[in-house]
N, C-alpha and C positions, 0 to 999 in steps of 0.2 A: 557536652563538648561544642565548642564553637570554632570558627575559622581560625582563630588566634590560638588554639589549643584547649586544654582542659581548664575548666573553671570551677574551683572548690569554694564552698561557703558553709558557714555554721549555720544551722537552721534550728529554731525552737519548735519543738513538738508538743502537742497538748494530747491528753486523754479524755475523751468524752464518752461516757457511758460505756466504758471498756473498749473503746475503739481508738486507735491513734488518728489525730487530726493533724494535718501539716499546713496551716494557714497560708504561709508564704508560698508554697508550691502550688496550691489551688488557685491563689489570686494572681501570681505571676505566670501561671501556665508553664512552670519549669518542672522537669521531673528528673530524678536521679539517674544517672547513666544514659541520658538521653543526648540527642544530637539537634543543634538549632537548625531552623529552616534554611538559613543561607548555607549552612554547611551541607545539608541533604541536597539543596540544589545543585551545588557543585559536584557532589558525588553523583548524582543522576546525570549530569551533563557529562562527565568523564566516562561513566559506565555505558552511556548510550553509544558511545564512539568506540570503545575498546573493551577488552575483557574485564572482569571484575578485579583480577589481580593487578592489572595495569592501571586502572582507575585508583586503587589503593596506593600504588607507587607515585602516580601523578599528584595526588593529594599530599603525600610527603614532600615530593619535590617542590611543588609550587607554594604550598602553605605551612609546611613543616609539621602537619598534624598526621598522626599515625592512626589509620583506620584499618581494621582487618579486612580482608577480602570477603569474608562471610557476612560482616556487618554491611559492607557496600552493597552486596547482593540482596540482603534482607531490605535494606532501605529502598534500593531501586525497584525491586518487585512490589513493595508496598505502595510506592507513588504510581507504579504502572497500573496496578489494579484500580487505584482511585481514578486515573486518567481514562482508563477503558470504561468505567462505569459512567463518567460525565461525557463521554465523547459523542453519544448519540443525541442529536438535537430533535426535539419534538416536531412532528410534522405541521403541528399547529402554528409553529412559528413563521412558516412561510406565509400564512394568511396574514400574519401580523406585519410582515416587512412592507414598508411603504416606500414611495419615491419612484424615481425613473427606472425603467427596466434596463438590465444590463445584459450584454452579450458575454456569456461565460464559455469557457472551454473546459471539458472534462475528459479525462483519460483513465484508464484502468489496465492493470497487468497482473499475471500471477508469477511467483517464483517458489521452487520447491525447497522446503526447509527440512534438514535431518531432525528427527524426533526420536525419542526412546520412549518404549511403552512398558508398563507393568502391570501385572494381573494383581490389582488391589485387594481382591478377595482371597487370595492365597495367604495362608498363615505361615510365619517363619520367615526365612530369608527370601525377600522378594527379588533378589538380583538373579535367582535361578530362572525367574519368569521373564527376564529381559528380552525385549525385541526391539529392532530398529526398524524405521519406516521413513518416509518422506511424505510431508503434508504441504499443501499450498498455502503461501501467504499471499492474500489478495491486497495489493496496493492501489489506491486510488488517489485521484489529483484533480483539483478544480482550481481554476484562476481565470481572472478577468481578462478579456482580450487587451493586449498591449501593456498588462501590469506584471510586475516582477514578484508580487506577493502571491505565493502558491501555498495551497493547504493540502496536506496529504493525511491519509489514514491507512493503517495497515490492519487487516482482519485475517484471524485464522478461524475459519468456519465455513458455514453455508454461503452460497452466493447472495441469498436475500439479506444476510447480515452486512456483507460487502456493499450491496446496493443501498442499504439504510445509511451506512457510513458515507458513501458517496453523495447522498442527498444532504447528509449533514454538513459535509464540506460545501456544498453549494449554498446552503442556507447561510453559512458564516460568510460566504463571499457575496451575499446580497441577493440571493435569488428570491424573487418575487412573482406576483402573477403577470407581470408585465415583461419579465426576463425570458430569454431563450438561452438554451445550452447546446453547445456543439461537441458531441461526444465521438471521439476517435480512438480505435483500439484495433487490436490484431483480430484474427478470425475466430477466437473462442466464442462460441454461441451464447454461453451463459452471461457474458459481458453485454452483448446487444440485448438479451432478454431484460437484464437488470436496467439498462438505460429505458427501455420501454416501460418498464414497470415504475420506476420511481419518477421519472421525468415527463412521461406521457407525451402529450402534444407539445410541450415546451422544449423537448429535446429532439435531436436528429442524430441519428447514429451513422457515422462514416467508417468504411473499412479502411484500415491503414494501408495507404498506396504502396509502400515498399515491400509489405508482406505480399501483396497482390503481384508486384512486378517479379519477385522470386518465384512465385508460382508459375507465371507465364514463361519466364527464362527456363525453368526446368522442362517445360513442355516443347521448347523450340526444335531441339534436335529431332524430335519425333515428327514433326510437321514440315520442316524444311531440309533436313539432312545435317552433315557435319560441317558443312562450309560455315566458317566463323562469320564472315561478312553477310551471307544470307541469313544466318541466325539473328544477328545484330539487327539488321534492317526489318525482319519480321517482328522481333521483340519491340522495336520502336514504334512499328505500325500499330501493334496491339495495344500498347501503352497510350498512344494517341487516341485510339478509339475509346478506351475506357475513360479518358479524361474529357472526352466529347459527348459522354452519356450514351454510348453505343455498345453496351455489353453484348447485345444480341448478335452484333457482327463478330465478335470474338468468339462467342459460343458456336457460330456457324463455321468460322474458320477451324475450330477444334473437332468439330462433329466427325469428319471423315477418319480421323486418327484415333479416337477414343475406342477401347475394347469393351466398355460397358460392364466390366466386372467390379464386384463390390470389394471393399477393404484393401488389404495388401496386395491382391491380386490385380488391382487396377494400374494401368500404365499413367505415365506423367500427364498425358493429354486428358485422360478421364479424370484425374485427380483435379486438374485445372478446370475442367469443364463443371465439374461438381461443385468446386470451391466457388465459382461465380454463380451457377444457377441456384444454389441454395441460400443465396443471400441477396435477393432482390431488394432494390431501393437503397442499397448501402454503398453505392458508388458515386455519389453525387460531387465529384472532384471539380467539375465546371463551376457550380454554384459556390463551393467553399472557396476556391481560389479568387472568384470575383468579390467574395465578402472579406478576403485577406484572412481567411481561417486557415488553420494547418490541416494537411492532408495525411500526415504521418504521426505516429505515436512516439516520436523520438524522446519526447519530454519525459514520459512515463518509463521508457526503457532505460534511460540514464538514472532516472530516480530509483529504479529498482536496485540498480547496483550501489548507488550511494546511501539509500535510506534502509534497504532490506538486507542485501547480501554482505555488505562490508562488516556488519555486526552480527548477524544471525547465522552466517555461513562461515565463520571463523575455523581454521584448520583444527579438527579434533573436537569441535563443539558439537554436543548433541543436547537438544531441549525436551523437557517435558511439554506436551501440547498446551496445557494450561498455563504454564511459565512463559512459553514462547509467545502464546496469543496475547498475554498481558504486557510482556516486555517489548514486544513490536510497537506498542502505542507509544513508548517513551521517544523513539528516534524521530518521527515526524514532528514531535513537540519540541525538539531541541532548541529552537530559536525561543528566547525568553519571553518575547511577546504572545507567543502561541501556547504557553504552558501556564497551568493553573495548579499550584500546589495546595494540598489540603493538610492543615495542622492536625 
């Protein structure tokens, strides 16, 4: 089947040594009841943005071609697995990149995806072993400063795997030994550790400024009371101190009001104090603004909604972890220039 519909032809088959030989199919790389690559490309594009059923309906609406939703699913997941296998670039490629060093910007964030689990070792009806859970999809992003060309990757798995994909995005964007990468994200410690692991001295991690501001705002009432103007003035003062590389002054301001308790027993002042003191060297907002680099992770936050959540968190949709991990790869590759199809 092609984008114009079904194609039928008569083929001469031969028998050689008791086996059927189909010379035309083998030389033309055409198989019975198969789908052409242009048709598969369109199916994957539709399925990356909407449900498999909706993708089937769109094919019929725009091309007049009827493809069942089960076929759309099989084709999409097949290409997703191929994309997933090809998506990790070798670390050796970074050594081979030559040319002028670039200033890159990297961001990463996570989003919880609903998954369904089965006990594969159980015999008989596996539906009786069905359990539902939530697993984190890790989305990474790299782009050159001032460029609109952005590369995304989505990973379902361990943080090290997400870090490797983060590096892969950077290599595709031209990371070499002369390049530097400015990483900005929220307070998740695994993101900062992956930045240190994969980019080492070439990268510098910056804590998202707006997450920090939220933490400071929550502690304001405990420090200055309920007066709104006093709270606002206090918050602005602490924000100015953080922007001028003076986190020690903010910690000193919070010190008299923290209760020193761990976990959920901690008050807001303790939480804010702990948030800042546990992340030394991650508040270089002054240097970032001087270099015209972002101090917030809004780019990855919005990408999380458009790349991950709009498709993987459809109402009533639950995924197998392996299927979700592969399928998540198709969405960032939706632009034709970023996708490599495998025949």
